[in-house]
Every structure is written in C-alpha cells, then in structure tokens.
C-alpha positions as CSV (number, residue, x, y, z in Angstrom):
1,M,24.1,-23.2,-23.3
2,C,22.4,-21.3,-26.1
3,D,18.7,-20.4,-25.7
4,D,17.9,-19.0,-29.2
5,L,17.8,-22.4,-31.0
6,D,15.5,-25.3,-30.3
7,P,17.4,-28.6,-30.6
8,G,14.1,-30.3,-31.1
9,L,13.3,-28.7,-34.4
10,R,11.4,-31.1,-36.6
11,F,11.0,-31.6,-40.3
12,A,8.5,-33.3,-42.5
13,A,9.6,-35.5,-45.4
14,P,6.9,-36.7,-47.8
15,W,7.7,-39.3,-50.3
16,A,5.7,-41.6,-52.5
17,V,5.8,-45.4,-52.3
18,L,4.4,-47.5,-55.1
19,S,2.5,-50.2,-53.3
20,R,-0.7,-51.0,-55.2
21,P,-1.3,-53.0,-58.4
22,F,0.3,-51.9,-61.6
23,G,-0.9,-48.4,-62.6
24,A,-1.9,-47.3,-59.1
25,F,0.1,-46.2,-56.1
26,E,-0.2,-45.0,-52.6
27,I,1.1,-41.9,-50.9
28,D,2.3,-43.0,-47.4
29,G,1.8,-39.5,-46.1
30,T,4.1,-37.2,-44.2
31,Q,6.6,-38.9,-42.0
32,T,8.1,-36.9,-39.2
33,H,11.5,-37.6,-37.7
34,Q,13.0,-36.1,-34.5
35,L,16.3,-34.8,-35.9
36,N,18.2,-34.7,-32.7
37,R,18.0,-38.5,-32.4
38,G,20.4,-38.7,-35.3
39,D,18.2,-40.9,-37.5
40,G,18.2,-40.8,-41.2
41,I,15.7,-40.9,-44.1
42,P,14.8,-44.5,-44.8
43,T,16.0,-44.4,-48.4
44,S,18.8,-46.7,-49.7
45,R,20.4,-46.5,-53.1
46,D,21.1,-50.3,-52.7
47,S,17.4,-51.2,-52.6
48,M,15.8,-48.8,-55.0
49,L,13.4,-51.0,-57.0
50,P,12.6,-54.1,-55.0
51,D,11.5,-52.2,-51.9
52,R,9.7,-49.3,-53.6
53,V,8.2,-50.8,-56.7
54,R,6.1,-54.0,-56.7
55,F,4.5,-54.9,-60.0
56,I,1.4,-57.1,-60.4
57,L,1.5,-59.3,-63.5
58,P,0.2,-59.7,-66.1
59,I,-0.2,-56.3,-67.8
60,L,-1.9,-57.4,-70.9
61,W,-5.1,-55.7,-69.9
62,A,-3.4,-52.3,-70.4
63,G,-1.6,-52.9,-73.8
64,C,0.7,-50.1,-74.4
65,I,-1.3,-47.5,-72.5
66,A,-0.6,-48.6,-69.0
67,P,3.2,-48.0,-68.9
68,I,2.8,-44.6,-70.4
69,S,0.0,-43.7,-68.0
70,L,2.1,-44.9,-65.1
71,F,5.1,-42.8,-66.1
72,F,3.0,-39.6,-66.2
73,V,1.4,-40.5,-62.9
74,F,5.0,-40.7,-61.5
75,L,5.5,-37.2,-62.9
76,S,2.4,-35.8,-61.4
77,F,3.1,-37.0,-57.9
78,T,6.8,-36.5,-57.8
79,A,8.1,-34.4,-54.9
80,T,9.9,-31.3,-56.0
81,V,13.5,-30.9,-54.7
82,L,14.0,-27.4,-53.5
83,A,17.5,-26.5,-54.5
84,A,17.7,-23.2,-52.6
85,D,15.9,-23.9,-49.3
86,F,17.7,-24.0,-45.9
87,E,16.5,-24.1,-42.3
88,P,18.1,-24.1,-38.8
89,N,18.7,-27.8,-38.8
90,D,21.1,-27.4,-41.8
91,F,23.5,-25.8,-39.3
92,A,24.9,-26.7,-35.9
93,I,22.3,-26.5,-33.2
94,E,24.2,-27.0,-30.0
95,V,27.5,-26.0,-28.4
96,I,29.0,-29.0,-26.7
97,S,32.3,-27.5,-25.5
98,Y,34.2,-24.3,-25.8
99,D,37.7,-23.2,-24.5
100,D,38.4,-19.7,-25.7
101,G,42.2,-20.2,-25.5
102,G,42.7,-16.9,-23.7
103,V,41.2,-14.5,-26.3
104,S,40.1,-11.1,-25.1
105,S,36.8,-10.7,-27.1
106,H,34.2,-12.6,-29.2
107,K,33.9,-15.3,-26.6
108,D,30.2,-16.3,-27.1
109,P,30.3,-19.8,-28.7
110,C,26.6,-19.5,-29.6
111,S,27.6,-17.1,-32.3
112,A,28.6,-20.2,-34.3
113,L,25.1,-21.6,-34.3
114,G,22.7,-21.0,-37.2
115,R,23.5,-19.7,-40.6
116,P,26.5,-17.5,-41.3
117,A,26.1,-13.7,-41.1
118,V,24.2,-12.0,-44.0
119,D,25.0,-8.4,-42.9
120,T,27.6,-6.9,-40.6
121,D,28.5,-3.5,-39.2
122,Y,30.0,-0.8,-41.4
123,F,30.6,2.4,-39.4
124,G,27.4,1.9,-37.4
125,A,25.2,0.7,-40.3
126,A,24.3,-2.7,-41.5
127,R,25.8,-3.7,-44.9
128,P,26.1,-7.1,-46.7
129,V,28.9,-9.4,-45.9
130,V,31.1,-9.7,-49.1
131,P,34.3,-11.6,-49.9
132,V,36.3,-8.4,-49.3
133,Y,34.5,-7.3,-46.1
134,A,33.9,-10.1,-43.5
135,A,31.5,-10.4,-40.6
136,W,33.2,-9.3,-37.4
137,E,30.6,-8.4,-34.7
138,Q,30.6,-9.9,-31.3
139,D,27.4,-11.9,-31.9
140,Q,28.5,-13.1,-35.4
141,V,31.8,-14.9,-34.9
142,V,33.5,-16.7,-31.9
143,K,37.2,-16.6,-31.5
144,I,39.4,-19.6,-30.6
145,G,42.8,-18.8,-29.2
146,F,46.0,-20.9,-29.0
147,G,45.2,-24.3,-27.4
148,G,41.5,-23.6,-27.4
149,H,38.7,-25.4,-29.1
150,L,35.0,-25.3,-30.1
151,V,32.8,-28.4,-30.4
152,L,29.4,-28.2,-32.2
153,R,26.7,-30.7,-32.8
154,F,24.3,-31.1,-35.7
155,S,20.7,-32.3,-35.1
156,H,21.1,-35.1,-37.6
157,K,23.7,-37.3,-39.3
158,V,25.8,-35.4,-41.8
159,S,26.4,-38.0,-44.5
160,D,29.1,-38.7,-47.0
161,D,26.5,-38.4,-49.7
162,E,27.5,-39.3,-53.3
163,N,25.1,-36.6,-54.5
164,N,26.7,-33.7,-52.6
165,P,28.1,-31.1,-55.1
166,Y,31.8,-31.6,-55.6
167,G,31.8,-34.3,-52.9
168,T,31.7,-31.5,-50.2
169,D,29.9,-32.8,-47.2
170,F,30.0,-29.8,-44.8
171,I,31.1,-26.2,-44.8
172,V,32.9,-24.1,-42.1
173,F,32.4,-20.4,-42.3
174,G,34.9,-17.9,-40.6
175,N,35.7,-14.3,-41.2
176,A,38.5,-14.7,-43.8
177,F,38.4,-12.0,-46.5
178,Q,40.0,-11.4,-49.9
179,K,42.3,-8.4,-50.0
180,I,41.6,-6.0,-52.8
181,G,45.2,-4.8,-53.3
182,G,46.7,-1.4,-54.0
183,D,45.4,1.5,-52.1
184,I,41.7,0.7,-52.7
185,N,39.4,0.5,-49.7
186,W,36.0,-1.2,-49.7
187,Q,33.4,1.4,-49.1
188,Y,30.3,-0.4,-50.5
189,Q,30.7,1.3,-53.8
190,D,29.7,-0.2,-57.1
191,P,31.3,-3.8,-57.0
192,A,31.7,-3.7,-60.7
193,A,34.1,-0.8,-60.3
194,V,36.4,-2.5,-57.8
195,T,39.0,-4.9,-59.3
196,I,41.0,-7.4,-57.1
197,S,44.7,-7.1,-57.9
198,T,46.2,-9.6,-55.3
199,N,45.7,-13.2,-54.4
200,D,46.3,-12.4,-50.7
201,V,43.6,-13.6,-48.4
202,Y,43.5,-12.8,-44.7
203,V,43.2,-16.1,-42.9
204,E,43.7,-17.6,-39.4
205,P,43.6,-21.4,-40.0
206,G,41.9,-23.7,-37.5
207,L,42.3,-27.5,-37.4
208,V,38.9,-29.3,-38.1
209,S,38.0,-32.7,-36.7
210,V,34.8,-34.8,-36.9
211,S,33.1,-37.3,-34.8
212,Q,30.1,-39.6,-34.7
213,D,29.7,-39.6,-30.9
214,G,31.6,-36.5,-29.6
215,L,34.3,-38.8,-28.1
216,T,36.3,-40.3,-30.9
217,W,37.7,-37.7,-33.2
218,Y,39.2,-37.9,-36.7
219,G,41.1,-34.8,-37.9
220,Y,41.9,-33.2,-41.2
221,N,45.6,-33.3,-40.1
222,D,47.2,-33.4,-43.6
223,P,48.6,-29.8,-44.1
224,N,47.4,-29.9,-47.7
225,L,43.7,-30.3,-46.5
226,P,41.4,-27.4,-45.8
227,R,41.4,-25.4,-42.5
228,A,38.6,-23.4,-40.9
229,D,38.7,-19.6,-41.4
230,T,40.4,-19.8,-44.7
231,F,39.4,-19.5,-48.4
232,A,36.6,-19.0,-49.5
233,P,35.3,-15.8,-47.8
234,T,31.6,-15.5,-47.0
235,L,29.1,-13.8,-49.2
236,G,25.9,-12.8,-47.5
237,R,23.7,-11.7,-50.4
238,I,23.5,-12.6,-54.1
239,Y,24.9,-10.0,-56.5
240,D,22.0,-9.2,-58.7
241,P,21.5,-5.5,-59.6
242,N,18.2,-6.2,-61.2
243,N,16.7,-7.5,-57.9
244,A,18.4,-5.4,-55.3
245,V,16.5,-5.4,-52.0
246,D,15.5,-2.3,-50.1
247,V,16.4,-3.3,-46.5
248,Y,19.1,-0.8,-45.6
249,P,17.7,2.4,-44.1
250,G,19.5,5.5,-45.4
251,W,21.4,3.6,-48.1
252,L,20.3,3.1,-51.7
253,N,21.3,-0.5,-52.3
254,Q,21.7,-1.0,-56.1
255,W,23.5,-4.4,-56.2
256,W,22.7,-6.9,-53.4
257,A,19.6,-9.1,-53.6
258,N,18.3,-12.2,-51.7
259,V,20.4,-14.0,-49.1
260,T,22.8,-16.6,-50.3
261,N,22.4,-20.3,-49.5
262,P,25.1,-21.6,-47.1
263,T,24.3,-25.2,-47.9
264,V,25.6,-24.8,-51.5
265,P,29.4,-25.2,-51.7
266,L,31.7,-23.4,-54.0
267,D,33.9,-25.4,-56.5
268,P,36.8,-26.6,-54.3
269,N,39.1,-26.1,-57.3
270,L,38.7,-22.3,-57.0
271,A,41.7,-20.5,-55.4
272,P,42.4,-16.9,-54.5
273,V,44.5,-16.5,-57.7
274,D,41.3,-17.1,-59.7
275,F,39.9,-13.9,-58.4
276,V,42.9,-11.7,-59.4
277,G,41.9,-9.4,-62.2
278,K,38.2,-9.8,-61.6
279,T,35.9,-7.2,-60.1
280,V,34.1,-7.8,-56.9
281,A,30.9,-8.1,-58.9
282,E,32.5,-10.8,-61.1
283,V,33.8,-12.7,-58.0
284,C,30.3,-12.6,-56.5
285,G,28.9,-13.8,-59.8
286,I,31.2,-16.9,-59.5
287,Y,29.6,-17.5,-56.1
288,G,26.1,-17.4,-57.5
289,E,23.7,-18.4,-54.8
290,S,26.5,-20.0,-52.6
291,A,27.6,-18.3,-49.4
292,G,31.1,-19.5,-49.9
293,G,33.0,-20.9,-46.8
294,T,35.5,-23.7,-46.6
295,G,34.3,-27.1,-47.8
296,F,35.2,-30.5,-46.3
297,D,34.8,-33.9,-47.8
298,L,34.7,-36.9,-45.3
299,Q,36.6,-39.0,-47.9
300,D,39.6,-36.6,-47.4
301,L,40.1,-38.0,-44.0
302,A,43.0,-40.5,-43.6
303,P,41.9,-43.8,-45.1
304,A,42.0,-45.6,-41.8
305,D,39.9,-42.8,-40.1
306,Y,37.4,-42.8,-42.9
307,A,37.1,-46.6,-42.7
308,S,36.5,-46.3,-38.9
309,L,33.3,-44.2,-39.5
310,L,30.2,-46.4,-38.9
311,V,27.9,-46.9,-41.9
312,D,24.2,-45.9,-41.4
313,G,22.1,-49.0,-41.9
314,Q,19.3,-47.1,-43.6
315,T,21.3,-45.0,-46.1
316,G,24.4,-47.1,-46.5
317,R,26.5,-44.0,-46.0
318,R,29.2,-43.0,-43.5
319,W,28.4,-40.0,-41.4
320,I,29.4,-37.6,-38.7
321,Q,27.4,-35.5,-36.2
322,Y,30.0,-33.4,-34.3
323,I,32.6,-30.9,-35.5
324,K,35.6,-29.6,-33.6
325,V,37.7,-26.5,-34.5
326,E,41.0,-26.0,-32.7
327,Y,43.6,-23.2,-33.1
328,T,47.1,-24.6,-33.2
329,G,48.9,-21.6,-34.9
330,S,50.8,-18.7,-33.5
331,I,49.9,-17.5,-30.0
332,L,49.5,-14.0,-31.5
333,Y,46.5,-14.9,-33.5
334,E,43.2,-16.8,-33.2
335,T,40.7,-18.5,-35.6
336,E,37.1,-17.4,-35.9
337,V,34.0,-19.5,-36.6
338,D,30.8,-18.0,-37.8
339,A,28.8,-21.2,-38.7
340,V,29.0,-24.8,-39.9
341,A,26.6,-26.1,-42.5
342,D,25.5,-29.5,-43.8
343,V,25.6,-29.5,-47.7
344,S,22.2,-30.0,-49.3
345,C,21.5,-32.3,-52.2
346,C,18.8,-34.5,-53.7
347,G,18.4,-37.6,-51.5
348,D,19.6,-36.0,-48.3
349,Y,17.8,-35.9,-45.0
350,K,15.4,-33.1,-46.2
351,H,15.1,-34.2,-49.8
352,P,14.4,-37.9,-50.1
353,F,14.4,-39.3,-53.6
354,A,11.2,-38.6,-55.5
355,G,8.8,-41.5,-56.1
356,G,9.5,-41.7,-59.8
357,D,13.3,-41.3,-59.6
358,L,14.0,-44.9,-60.3
359,N,17.7,-44.5,-61.1
360,H,18.3,-42.0,-58.3
361,D,19.8,-39.3,-60.6
362,C,17.6,-36.7,-59.0
363,R,15.5,-36.3,-62.1
364,V,12.3,-38.0,-63.2
365,N,12.4,-38.4,-67.0
366,F,12.5,-41.0,-69.7
367,L,15.6,-42.6,-68.2
368,D,13.4,-43.7,-65.4
369,F,10.9,-44.9,-67.9
370,A,13.6,-47.0,-69.4
371,V,14.3,-48.5,-66.0
372,L,10.6,-49.2,-65.6
373,A,10.5,-50.9,-69.0
374,S,13.4,-53.1,-68.2
375,M,11.5,-54.4,-65.2
376,W,8.6,-55.7,-67.2
377,V,10.4,-57.1,-70.2
378,D,12.6,-59.2,-67.9
379,E,9.6,-61.0,-66.3
380,E,9.0,-64.5,-67.6
381,G,7.1,-64.5,-70.8
382,L,7.0,-60.7,-71.3
383,L,10.2,-60.6,-73.3
384,A,8.5,-62.7,-76.0
385,L,5.5,-60.4,-75.7
386,A,7.8,-57.4,-76.4
387,D,9.5,-59.2,-79.4
388,N,6.2,-60.1,-80.9
389,W,4.0,-57.1,-80.0
390,L,0.9,-56.8,-82.4
391,M,2.0,-59.9,-84.3
392,C,-0.9,-62.0,-85.7
393,N,-0.5,-65.4,-87.3
394,W,-3.9,-67.0,-87.0
395,E,-7.5,-65.8,-87.4
396,C,-6.3,-62.3,-87.8
397,D,-9.6,-61.0,-89.1
C-alpha cells in the first residue's frame, strides 16, 4: 500500500558470548535477523549465566589476577547501548487496513508510517513541531472519522519489556496541542518569552487496540486509560539555544537543535496542568530528547486480555505486533495519527544485553564483578580457598 518504506529492513545485533576457558572468550560475530518475521533477540533474563558464561576450573593458575583481568576484558568488549538512536523499524512499517470514516481530507494512511513529523508548515515555511503548534499537513497525519479505523503493523515483536522507561511499551503520536491561553498566538517567537496559562489541550481521542496476529484484538477500553491523539503533544526538535541548527532558509533559528527521539517516552505522570505557568522553553526542557506522544503499557490491558497474550519463547516476554486506532467519539470530529513507535531500552530487539552485563541492569560495573565472584566461590572447594587465601601453615619458607 505504501511504497516509501521497505518492510524487509534488516538490522545487525552484535553481542559477546563467553565460550572459551576462563579468562578468554569468543565474539560470535554479527547475527542478522529478518525483522518482518517477528522473531526476537535470543536473550533471556531467565537464563543469564548458565547459557552465556561457562567457567573452566580450577583457576589456581591465575591467583588473584585472572578475575580482575577477565572483568576488564568484559569492559573492553562490551557493546555500547545507544540511548538516542532510532531507525525505520522502530515505527510501524505497513498499513494493514484503513477506513477513513467519511473524513474529507488527510486520507493517506501511509502518513502514519515512519517517525512523527519534525517540522510542519507555518504560512508556507517549514518550522519545528512544538507542543503548542502541531503537525497538520496532508502527508503528516491521517484522519479517522466516526466508525473508521487504522491498522498498522510493526516489523518485529513489540515487547512488554521490564526495562522500558516508565513501563511504556509503545507510543502513539497524533496532532494534539497545548493551548497557550489568553490572547497570545504562537508565531515562532522566543519560546522563553511565551508562558502557558491554561491546562486546556486540543484533543480528539481515538481508541487503541493491540494484537499479535492482526485478528484477535485487545483494547484499552477503560475510560481512564490513554487514548490516541491526546496528551502529550509532539515535539519535533530539542530545545537547545546553544546548538540551534541552521536548516530553515530565511529564518534565523535561535532555539531548536537536533531532532527528538520518538522512542523515548515522557513520564506518564505528567499532565497538562503541570505545564501551566511554565514557558514553552521550560515545557520543552521537560521533554528533553523525547518527542512526546501518548504512551501505552501492555500491562494496562484488562488482566484477562494481558494474560491472553502469548509469551515469546526466546525473551520470556508478552508482545504485540499490530496496533489499531478507531474513532468512536462525536460524528463532528475525527482522530489523527502521525506515527506509532516502539519504545527503546537496553535489552530490546536492537540493544541486546552486553556481554559483561551479568545482572542485566544495563551497566557493566563492579556489581557484575560481584556476580562473577559469586560463581567461583560457590564451586566445590573454592569457598575454602577464598576463606584461606594466602594462608600458610607448613614449610612456609
């Protein structure tokens, strides 16, 4: 249906596996997975040490040098987790079904593929999307009218990952925007000079459902749960006056820097009232590198629905691969979708746990060294060795 994205995009995931005698290890190389098969990274938090670390005893040959050497070898070969990278496979790659619900414009469902808009039109010129001025162009958002729906597919399994920030598993971006209040209009002036005086947000809520196969759906039906095209509005570029980018012909941009990361969620405890009394600059500072959007946690599904999700045999996590947005509100309005994103975290499909991260806390440090130490002192005979290290009681000369 949409020709601008390749559903066969691939990714490479290198990770280290300790598979040689104590003090040496082997890099298995780069393993490539076809994302649209829906397979996952073969990393399980339930089998961290036995499958990844195989020790050869005894270690007396090394004295106290070998464990320290091994730890620093771990550090040297650890894969670095990139906190700010994102790629097309982090977003929906395919439109499965679309019913516009009778809307009169913005009827291209492919507008919902890829990352959310960075810039949008402002009186014929491109300007950054900000929480008080949303994306609205025909190729940026797709509308869903009353009774309509949009079904999108990811190239991979979107997991209920325990490492996802705030527990947020995926994000839906619309074109909601925070109203400024009073008689102030947004004209891309200094964001530090514009203060928000109302908690009013322009929203057009859409019901979100998820599926593993595109056939059986589980909805966020509780009215207290998030809806598409609601808070938080999208931010296209990071607010950073010290690193403003020169990409807008005819306009001296003094405030907006690199693009935001749509795979980083906002704190779900934030609400529109938290922005009242703050300048647009301060609001964007709260966003940081996040692009905003409305976050969804798979564990917020009804308990029976969540329990019905199959568990991935490789990761031990429940997952989904399809997202549906429907508009069930007033016939006078419609919901808009700009993009959907899989939240990134250490240990996800792009960022497998590093070889030295023995406790899977996404850091390689002396806590992992402690885990390593616990492995050898628990072996038969080595506990006594630790208790009596350097002890001499016969022919000590």
